[in-house]
PDB file as gemmi writes it, atoms N, CA and C in Angstrom:
CRYST1    1.000    1.000    1.000  90.00  90.00  90.00 P 1                      
ATOM      1  N   MET A   1      -4.816 -43.680 -45.729  1.00  0.00           N  
ATOM      2  CA  MET A   1      -6.012 -43.109 -45.211  1.00  0.00           C  
ATOM      3  C   MET A   1      -6.634 -42.263 -46.318  1.00  0.00           C  
ATOM      4  N   LYS A   2      -7.876 -42.494 -46.560  1.00  0.00           N  
ATOM      5  CA  LYS A   2      -8.582 -41.765 -47.645  1.00  0.00           C  
ATOM      6  C   LYS A   2      -9.454 -40.684 -47.009  1.00  0.00           C  
ATOM      7  N   ILE A   3      -9.373 -39.457 -47.542  1.00  0.00           N  
ATOM      8  CA  ILE A   3     -10.152 -38.321 -47.008  1.00  0.00           C  
ATOM      9  C   ILE A   3     -11.320 -38.100 -47.949  1.00  0.00           C  
ATOM     10  N   ASP A   4     -12.493 -37.988 -47.387  1.00  0.00           N  
ATOM     11  CA  ASP A   4     -13.717 -37.756 -48.121  1.00  0.00           C  
ATOM     12  C   ASP A   4     -13.903 -36.232 -48.261  1.00  0.00           C  
ATOM     13  N   PHE A   5     -13.357 -35.642 -49.334  1.00  0.00           N  
ATOM     14  CA  PHE A   5     -13.379 -34.176 -49.557  1.00  0.00           C  
ATOM     15  C   PHE A   5     -14.763 -33.580 -49.622  1.00  0.00           C  
ATOM     16  N   PRO A   6     -15.747 -34.208 -50.283  1.00  0.00           N  
ATOM     17  CA  PRO A   6     -17.073 -33.591 -50.296  1.00  0.00           C  
ATOM     18  C   PRO A   6     -17.678 -33.490 -48.872  1.00  0.00           C  
ATOM     19  N   ARG A   7     -17.432 -34.469 -48.078  1.00  0.00           N  
ATOM     20  CA  ARG A   7     -17.969 -34.454 -46.700  1.00  0.00           C  
ATOM     21  C   ARG A   7     -17.234 -33.378 -45.890  1.00  0.00           C  
ATOM     22  N   VAL A   8     -15.937 -33.190 -46.079  1.00  0.00           N  
ATOM     23  CA  VAL A   8     -15.210 -32.163 -45.371  1.00  0.00           C  
ATOM     24  C   VAL A   8     -15.705 -30.790 -45.824  1.00  0.00           C  
ATOM     25  N   CYS A   9     -15.937 -30.620 -47.117  1.00  0.00           N  
ATOM     26  CA  CYS A   9     -16.430 -29.343 -47.626  1.00  0.00           C  
ATOM     27  C   CYS A   9     -17.787 -29.008 -47.053  1.00  0.00           C  
ATOM     28  N   VAL A  10     -18.692 -30.007 -46.973  1.00  0.00           N  
ATOM     29  CA  VAL A  10     -20.012 -29.788 -46.410  1.00  0.00           C  
ATOM     30  C   VAL A  10     -19.903 -29.340 -44.943  1.00  0.00           C  
ATOM     31  N   ARG A  11     -19.078 -29.987 -44.190  1.00  0.00           N  
ATOM     32  CA  ARG A  11     -18.891 -29.625 -42.790  1.00  0.00           C  
ATOM     33  C   ARG A  11     -18.294 -28.212 -42.643  1.00  0.00           C  
ATOM     34  N   LEU A  12     -17.365 -27.890 -43.510  1.00  0.00           N  
ATOM     35  CA  LEU A  12     -16.754 -26.583 -43.476  1.00  0.00           C  
ATOM     36  C   LEU A  12     -17.780 -25.513 -43.816  1.00  0.00           C  
ATOM     37  N   ILE A  13     -18.613 -25.746 -44.797  1.00  0.00           N  
ATOM     38  CA  ILE A  13     -19.637 -24.778 -45.173  1.00  0.00           C  
ATOM     39  C   ILE A  13     -20.643 -24.629 -44.041  1.00  0.00           C  
ATOM     40  N   ARG A  14     -21.024 -25.679 -43.396  1.00  0.00           N  
ATOM     41  CA  ARG A  14     -21.950 -25.636 -42.256  1.00  0.00           C  
ATOM     42  C   ARG A  14     -21.316 -24.822 -41.095  1.00  0.00           C  
ATOM     43  N   PHE A  15     -20.058 -25.050 -40.877  1.00  0.00           N  
ATOM     44  CA  PHE A  15     -19.366 -24.331 -39.802  1.00  0.00           C  
ATOM     45  C   PHE A  15     -19.282 -22.842 -40.073  1.00  0.00           C  
ATOM     46  N   ILE A  16     -18.944 -22.476 -41.299  1.00  0.00           N  
ATOM     47  CA  ILE A  16     -18.849 -21.082 -41.646  1.00  0.00           C  
ATOM     48  C   ILE A  16     -20.209 -20.370 -41.639  1.00  0.00           C  
ATOM     49  N   SER A  17     -21.241 -21.057 -42.090  1.00  0.00           N  
ATOM     50  CA  SER A  17     -22.534 -20.411 -42.147  1.00  0.00           C  
ATOM     51  C   SER A  17     -23.320 -20.445 -40.848  1.00  0.00           C  
ATOM     52  N   ALA A  18     -22.834 -21.182 -39.858  1.00  0.00           N  
ATOM     53  CA  ALA A  18     -23.519 -21.237 -38.562  1.00  0.00           C  
ATOM     54  C   ALA A  18     -23.451 -19.880 -37.878  1.00  0.00           C  
ATOM     55  N   ASP A  19     -24.498 -19.541 -37.163  1.00  0.00           N  
ATOM     56  CA  ASP A  19     -24.513 -18.215 -36.505  1.00  0.00           C  
ATOM     57  C   ASP A  19     -24.009 -18.248 -35.054  1.00  0.00           C  
ATOM     58  N   HIS A  20     -23.626 -19.395 -34.569  1.00  0.00           N  
ATOM     59  CA  HIS A  20     -23.126 -19.435 -33.190  1.00  0.00           C  
ATOM     60  C   HIS A  20     -21.753 -18.744 -33.084  1.00  0.00           C  
ATOM     61  N   GLY A  21     -21.058 -18.569 -34.162  1.00  0.00           N  
ATOM     62  CA  GLY A  21     -19.794 -17.872 -34.165  1.00  0.00           C  
ATOM     63  C   GLY A  21     -19.977 -16.369 -33.937  1.00  0.00           C  
ATOM     64  N   GLN A  22     -21.130 -15.852 -34.354  1.00  0.00           N  
ATOM     65  CA  GLN A  22     -21.408 -14.423 -34.179  1.00  0.00           C  
ATOM     66  C   GLN A  22     -21.530 -14.108 -32.669  1.00  0.00           C  
ATOM     67  N   SER A  23     -22.187 -14.968 -31.920  1.00  0.00           N  
ATOM     68  CA  SER A  23     -22.321 -14.725 -30.476  1.00  0.00           C  
ATOM     69  C   SER A  23     -20.968 -14.810 -29.769  1.00  0.00           C  
ATOM     70  N   MET A  24     -20.115 -15.712 -30.253  1.00  0.00           N  
ATOM     71  CA  MET A  24     -18.777 -15.824 -29.679  1.00  0.00           C  
ATOM     72  C   MET A  24     -17.988 -14.530 -29.916  1.00  0.00           C  
ATOM     73  N   THR A  25     -18.138 -13.967 -31.091  1.00  0.00           N  
ATOM     74  CA  THR A  25     -17.481 -12.698 -31.419  1.00  0.00           C  
ATOM     75  C   THR A  25     -17.980 -11.572 -30.550  1.00  0.00           C  
ATOM     76  N   GLU A  26     -19.289 -11.538 -30.308  1.00  0.00           N  
ATOM     77  CA  GLU A  26     -19.860 -10.536 -29.435  1.00  0.00           C  
ATOM     78  C   GLU A  26     -19.321 -10.673 -27.989  1.00  0.00           C  
ATOM     79  N   TYR A  27     -19.262 -11.920 -27.533  1.00  0.00           N  
ATOM     80  CA  TYR A  27     -18.724 -12.147 -26.191  1.00  0.00           C  
ATOM     81  C   TYR A  27     -17.266 -11.714 -26.105  1.00  0.00           C  
ATOM     82  N   ALA A  28     -16.486 -11.971 -27.112  1.00  0.00           N  
ATOM     83  CA  ALA A  28     -15.071 -11.567 -27.150  1.00  0.00           C  
ATOM     84  C   ALA A  28     -14.956 -10.044 -27.117  1.00  0.00           C  
ATOM     85  N   LEU A  29     -15.832  -9.342 -27.868  1.00  0.00           N  
ATOM     86  CA  LEU A  29     -15.806  -7.865 -27.848  1.00  0.00           C  
ATOM     87  C   LEU A  29     -16.202  -7.331 -26.485  1.00  0.00           C  
ATOM     88  N   ILE A  30     -17.184  -7.950 -25.866  1.00  0.00           N  
ATOM     89  CA  ILE A  30     -17.601  -7.489 -24.526  1.00  0.00           C  
ATOM     90  C   ILE A  30     -16.465  -7.714 -23.516  1.00  0.00           C  
ATOM     91  N   CYS A  31     -15.806  -8.868 -23.590  1.00  0.00           N  
ATOM     92  CA  CYS A  31     -14.673  -9.138 -22.689  1.00  0.00           C  
ATOM     93  C   CYS A  31     -13.533  -8.148 -22.926  1.00  0.00           C  
ATOM     94  N   ALA A  32     -13.290  -7.801 -24.174  1.00  0.00           N  
ATOM     95  CA  ALA A  32     -12.204  -6.846 -24.478  1.00  0.00           C  
ATOM     96  C   ALA A  32     -12.594  -5.461 -23.940  1.00  0.00           C  
ATOM     97  N   LEU A  33     -13.877  -5.085 -24.049  1.00  0.00           N  
ATOM     98  CA  LEU A  33     -14.304  -3.801 -23.535  1.00  0.00           C  
ATOM     99  C   LEU A  33     -14.203  -3.735 -22.008  1.00  0.00           C  
ATOM    100  N   MET A  34     -14.562  -4.840 -21.336  1.00  0.00           N  
ATOM    101  CA  MET A  34     -14.462  -4.908 -19.878  1.00  0.00           C  
ATOM    102  C   MET A  34     -13.003  -4.848 -19.471  1.00  0.00           C  
ATOM    103  N   ALA A  35     -12.110  -5.505 -20.160  1.00  0.00           N  
ATOM    104  CA  ALA A  35     -10.686  -5.492 -19.861  1.00  0.00           C  
ATOM    105  C   ALA A  35     -10.104  -4.103 -20.034  1.00  0.00           C  
ATOM    106  N   PHE A  36     -10.528  -3.403 -21.076  1.00  0.00           N  
ATOM    107  CA  PHE A  36     -10.074  -2.026 -21.296  1.00  0.00           C  
ATOM    108  C   PHE A  36     -10.546  -1.126 -20.188  1.00  0.00           C  
ATOM    109  N   GLY A  37     -11.821  -1.258 -19.794  1.00  0.00           N  
ATOM    110  CA  GLY A  37     -12.355  -0.450 -18.710  1.00  0.00           C  
ATOM    111  C   GLY A  37     -11.640  -0.694 -17.386  1.00  0.00           C  
ATOM    112  N   ALA A  38     -11.356  -1.979 -17.115  1.00  0.00           N  
ATOM    113  CA  ALA A  38     -10.639  -2.311 -15.860  1.00  0.00           C  
ATOM    114  C   ALA A  38      -9.215  -1.757 -15.894  1.00  0.00           C  
ATOM    115  N   THR A  39      -8.569  -1.858 -17.025  1.00  0.00           N  
ATOM    116  CA  THR A  39      -7.212  -1.337 -17.132  1.00  0.00           C  
ATOM    117  C   THR A  39      -7.205   0.177 -16.950  1.00  0.00           C  
ATOM    118  N   ALA A  40      -8.167   0.863 -17.543  1.00  0.00           N  
ATOM    119  CA  ALA A  40      -8.252   2.317 -17.366  1.00  0.00           C  
ATOM    120  C   ALA A  40      -8.552   2.680 -15.908  1.00  0.00           C  
ATOM    121  N   GLY A  41      -9.310   1.856 -15.201  1.00  0.00           N  
ATOM    122  CA  GLY A  41      -9.634   2.137 -13.806  1.00  0.00           C  
ATOM    123  C   GLY A  41      -8.505   1.875 -12.869  1.00  0.00           C  
ATOM    124  N   TYR A  42      -7.554   1.051 -13.279  1.00  0.00           N  
ATOM    125  CA  TYR A  42      -6.447   0.758 -12.375  1.00  0.00           C  
ATOM    126  C   TYR A  42      -5.579   1.968 -12.077  1.00  0.00           C  
ATOM    127  N   LYS A  43      -5.504   2.911 -13.014  1.00  0.00           N  
ATOM    128  CA  LYS A  43      -4.674   4.105 -12.789  1.00  0.00           C  
ATOM    129  C   LYS A  43      -5.224   4.924 -11.620  1.00  0.00           C  
ATOM    130  N   SER A  44      -6.539   5.168 -11.626  1.00  0.00           N  
ATOM    131  CA  SER A  44      -7.086   5.937 -10.514  1.00  0.00           C  
ATOM    132  C   SER A  44      -7.055   5.139  -9.210  1.00  0.00           C  
ATOM    133  N   LEU A  45      -7.225   3.836  -9.293  1.00  0.00           N  
ATOM    134  CA  LEU A  45      -7.140   3.003  -8.107  1.00  0.00           C  
ATOM    135  C   LEU A  45      -5.720   3.024  -7.547  1.00  0.00           C  
ATOM    136  N   ALA A  46      -4.720   2.923  -8.422  1.00  0.00           N  
ATOM    137  CA  ALA A  46      -3.319   2.937  -7.987  1.00  0.00           C  
ATOM    138  C   ALA A  46      -3.010   4.295  -7.326  1.00  0.00           C  
ATOM    139  N   ASP A  47      -3.512   5.381  -7.888  1.00  0.00           N  
ATOM    140  CA  ASP A  47      -3.232   6.709  -7.326  1.00  0.00           C  
ATOM    141  C   ASP A  47      -3.834   6.793  -5.901  1.00  0.00           C  
ATOM    142  N   GLY A  48      -5.064   6.271  -5.744  1.00  0.00           N  
ATOM    143  CA  GLY A  48      -5.692   6.310  -4.425  1.00  0.00           C  
ATOM    144  C   GLY A  48      -4.965   5.463  -3.414  1.00  0.00           C  
ATOM    145  N   VAL A  49      -4.513   4.272  -3.820  1.00  0.00           N  
ATOM    146  CA  VAL A  49      -3.778   3.408  -2.890  1.00  0.00           C  
ATOM    147  C   VAL A  49      -2.414   4.070  -2.524  1.00  0.00           C  
ATOM    148  N   SER A  50      -1.783   4.665  -3.484  1.00  0.00           N  
ATOM    149  CA  SER A  50      -0.522   5.356  -3.228  1.00  0.00           C  
ATOM    150  C   SER A  50      -0.729   6.507  -2.223  1.00  0.00           C  
ATOM    151  N   GLU A  51      -1.799   7.267  -2.390  1.00  0.00           N  
ATOM    152  CA  GLU A  51      -2.079   8.380  -1.494  1.00  0.00           C  
ATOM    153  C   GLU A  51      -2.332   7.885  -0.074  1.00  0.00           C  
ATOM    154  N   VAL A  52      -3.062   6.789   0.081  1.00  0.00           N  
ATOM    155  CA  VAL A  52      -3.337   6.251   1.415  1.00  0.00           C  
ATOM    156  C   VAL A  52      -2.028   5.696   2.019  1.00  0.00           C  
ATOM    157  N   PHE A  53      -1.240   5.014   1.230  1.00  0.00           N  
ATOM    158  CA  PHE A  53       0.042   4.473   1.704  1.00  0.00           C  
ATOM    159  C   PHE A  53       0.951   5.609   2.198  1.00  0.00           C  
ATOM    160  N   ASN A  54       1.008   6.669   1.413  1.00  0.00           N  
ATOM    161  CA  ASN A  54       1.870   7.826   1.787  1.00  0.00           C  
ATOM    162  C   ASN A  54       1.378   8.456   3.074  1.00  0.00           C  
ATOM    163  N   HIS A  55       0.077   8.550   3.250  1.00  0.00           N  
ATOM    164  CA  HIS A  55      -0.496   9.129   4.462  1.00  0.00           C  
ATOM    165  C   HIS A  55      -0.166   8.241   5.671  1.00  0.00           C  
ATOM    166  N   ILE A  56      -0.325   6.960   5.545  1.00  0.00           N  
ATOM    167  CA  ILE A  56       0.003   6.032   6.647  1.00  0.00           C  
ATOM    168  C   ILE A  56       1.486   6.073   6.949  1.00  0.00           C  
ATOM    169  N   SER A  57       2.317   6.120   5.913  1.00  0.00           N  
ATOM    170  CA  SER A  57       3.751   6.188   6.132  1.00  0.00           C  
ATOM    171  C   SER A  57       4.162   7.466   6.847  1.00  0.00           C  
ATOM    172  N   ALA A  58       3.573   8.584   6.457  1.00  0.00           N  
ATOM    173  CA  ALA A  58       3.871   9.851   7.097  1.00  0.00           C  
ATOM    174  C   ALA A  58       3.413   9.845   8.570  1.00  0.00           C  
ATOM    175  N   THR A  59       2.296   9.201   8.837  1.00  0.00           N  
ATOM    176  CA  THR A  59       1.810   9.134  10.183  1.00  0.00           C  
ATOM    177  C   THR A  59       2.752   8.298  11.073  1.00  0.00           C  
ATOM    178  N   PHE A  60       3.240   7.188  10.533  1.00  0.00           N  
ATOM    179  CA  PHE A  60       4.214   6.377  11.288  1.00  0.00           C  
ATOM    180  C   PHE A  60       5.512   7.144  11.521  1.00  0.00           C  
ATOM    181  N   VAL A  61       5.986   7.822  10.507  1.00  0.00           N  
ATOM    182  CA  VAL A  61       7.222   8.554  10.643  1.00  0.00           C  
ATOM    183  C   VAL A  61       7.081   9.658  11.730  1.00  0.00           C  
ATOM    184  N   SER A  62       5.996  10.356  11.691  1.00  0.00           N  
ATOM    185  CA  SER A  62       5.808  11.427  12.691  1.00  0.00           C  
ATOM    186  C   SER A  62       5.603  10.831  14.071  1.00  0.00           C  
ATOM    187  N   ALA A  63       4.972   9.687  14.186  1.00  0.00           N  
ATOM    188  CA  ALA A  63       4.748   9.094  15.499  1.00  0.00           C  
ATOM    189  C   ALA A  63       6.066   8.512  16.061  1.00  0.00           C  
ATOM    190  N   PHE A  64       6.853   7.913  15.260  1.00  0.00           N  
ATOM    191  CA  PHE A  64       8.132   7.323  15.746  1.00  0.00           C  
ATOM    192  C   PHE A  64       9.207   8.407  15.898  1.00  0.00           C  
ATOM    193  N   ALA A  65       9.108   9.494  15.170  1.00  0.00           N  
ATOM    194  CA  ALA A  65      10.132  10.533  15.256  1.00  0.00           C  
ATOM    195  C   ALA A  65      10.022  11.279  16.591  1.00  0.00           C  
ATOM    196  N   THR A  66       8.799  11.438  17.069  1.00  0.00           N  
ATOM    197  CA  THR A  66       8.620  12.108  18.355  1.00  0.00           C  
ATOM    198  C   THR A  66       8.984  11.195  19.512  1.00  0.00           C  
ATOM    199  N   GLY A  67       8.844   9.940  19.359  1.00  0.00           N  
ATOM    200  CA  GLY A  67       9.198   8.981  20.426  1.00  0.00           C  
ATOM    201  C   GLY A  67       8.311   9.163  21.630  1.00  0.00           C  
ATOM    202  N   SER A  68       8.576   8.381  22.650  1.00  0.00           N  
ATOM    203  CA  SER A  68       7.754   8.482  23.840  1.00  0.00           C  
ATOM    204  C   SER A  68       8.128   9.702  24.702  1.00  0.00           C  
ATOM    205  N   GLY A  69       9.350  10.174  24.652  1.00  0.00           N  
ATOM    206  CA  GLY A  69       9.790  11.316  25.427  1.00  0.00           C  
ATOM    207  C   GLY A  69       9.664  12.619  24.710  1.00  0.00           C  
ATOM    208  N   GLY A  70       9.367  12.588  23.438  1.00  0.00           N  
ATOM    209  CA  GLY A  70       9.232  13.812  22.648  1.00  0.00           C  
ATOM    210  C   GLY A  70      10.543  14.402  22.248  1.00  0.00           C  
ATOM    211  N   SER A  71      11.648  13.695  22.354  1.00  0.00           N  
ATOM    212  CA  SER A  71      12.964  14.251  22.003  1.00  0.00           C  
ATOM    213  C   SER A  71      13.234  14.264  20.547  1.00  0.00           C  
ATOM    214  N   GLY A  72      12.492  13.448  19.778  1.00  0.00           N  
ATOM    215  CA  GLY A  72      12.686  13.398  18.316  1.00  0.00           C  
ATOM    216  C   GLY A  72      13.822  12.527  17.907  1.00  0.00           C  
ATOM    217  N   THR A  73      14.367  11.705  18.808  1.00  0.00           N  
ATOM    218  CA  THR A  73      15.431  10.783  18.468  1.00  0.00           C  
ATOM    219  C   THR A  73      14.991   9.359  18.840  1.00  0.00           C  
ATOM    220  N   VAL A  74      15.803   8.444  18.380  1.00  0.00           N  
ATOM    221  CA  VAL A  74      15.507   7.059  18.707  1.00  0.00           C  
ATOM    222  C   VAL A  74      15.793   6.880  20.223  1.00  0.00           C  
ATOM    223  N   SER A  75      14.991   6.113  20.895  1.00  0.00           N  
ATOM    224  CA  SER A  75      15.065   6.016  22.349  1.00  0.00           C  
ATOM    225  C   SER A  75      16.455   5.605  22.845  1.00  0.00           C  
ATOM    226  N   GLY A  76      17.039   6.391  23.680  1.00  0.00           N  
ATOM    227  CA  GLY A  76      18.298   6.113  24.299  1.00  0.00           C  
ATOM    228  C   GLY A  76      19.522   6.640  23.519  1.00  0.00           C  
ATOM    229  N   ALA A  77      19.340   7.076  22.320  1.00  0.00           N  
ATOM    230  CA  ALA A  77      20.509   7.496  21.485  1.00  0.00           C  
ATOM    231  C   ALA A  77      21.088   8.803  21.987  1.00  0.00           C  
ATOM    232  N   SER A  78      20.278   9.795  22.315  1.00  0.00           N  
ATOM    233  CA  SER A  78      20.811  11.084  22.710  1.00  0.00           C  
ATOM    234  C   SER A  78      21.353  11.076  24.126  1.00  0.00           C  
ATOM    235  N   SER A  79      20.792  10.297  25.025  1.00  0.00           N  
ATOM    236  CA  SER A  79      21.267  10.280  26.386  1.00  0.00           C  
ATOM    237  C   SER A  79      22.608   9.571  26.512  1.00  0.00           C  
ATOM    238  N   ALA A  80      22.841   8.548  25.672  1.00  0.00           N  
ATOM    239  CA  ALA A  80      24.086   7.827  25.723  1.00  0.00           C  
ATOM    240  C   ALA A  80      25.201   8.697  25.176  1.00  0.00           C  
ATOM    241  N   ALA A  81      24.937   9.470  24.155  1.00  0.00           N  
ATOM    242  CA  ALA A  81      25.951  10.305  23.543  1.00  0.00           C  
ATOM    243  C   ALA A  81      26.258  11.509  24.439  1.00  0.00           C  
ATOM    244  N   GLY A  82      25.265  12.036  25.162  1.00  0.00           N  
ATOM    245  CA  GLY A  82      25.492  13.223  25.956  1.00  0.00           C  
ATOM    246  C   GLY A  82      26.117  12.979  27.297  1.00  0.00           C  
ATOM    247  N   ASP A  83      26.135  11.754  27.783  1.00  0.00           N  
ATOM    248  CA  ASP A  83      26.702  11.449  29.103  1.00  0.00           C  
ATOM    249  C   ASP A  83      28.236  11.377  29.072  1.00  0.00           C  
ATOM    250  N   GLY A  84      28.769  11.089  27.936  1.00  0.00           N  
ATOM    251  CA  GLY A  84      30.233  10.984  27.874  1.00  0.00           C  
ATOM    252  C   GLY A  84      30.741   9.633  28.310  1.00  0.00           C  
ATOM    253  N   HIS A  85      29.869   8.683  28.467  1.00  0.00           N  
ATOM    254  CA  HIS A  85      30.296   7.330  28.889  1.00  0.00           C  
ATOM    255  C   HIS A  85      30.631   6.464  27.762  1.00  0.00           C  
TER     256      HIS A  85                                                      
END                                                                             
């Protein structure tokens, strides 16, 4: 197989001198900036989600701890132990 070096050189020079590569570089920089901004925003988003999860968890714990009778134990646990049966 014979390679036509002058033709390859001409295509390489056209590729290097073309300005469409500049717009691709700009798009890559914009994407990198957006990715950096999103990554920086995840920290505050994660803190907010954690705060909401902890609030919901505490609400469930306090609701189930009081129980329906207000004894603060799991239903039926204290009455079975106190009867001596």
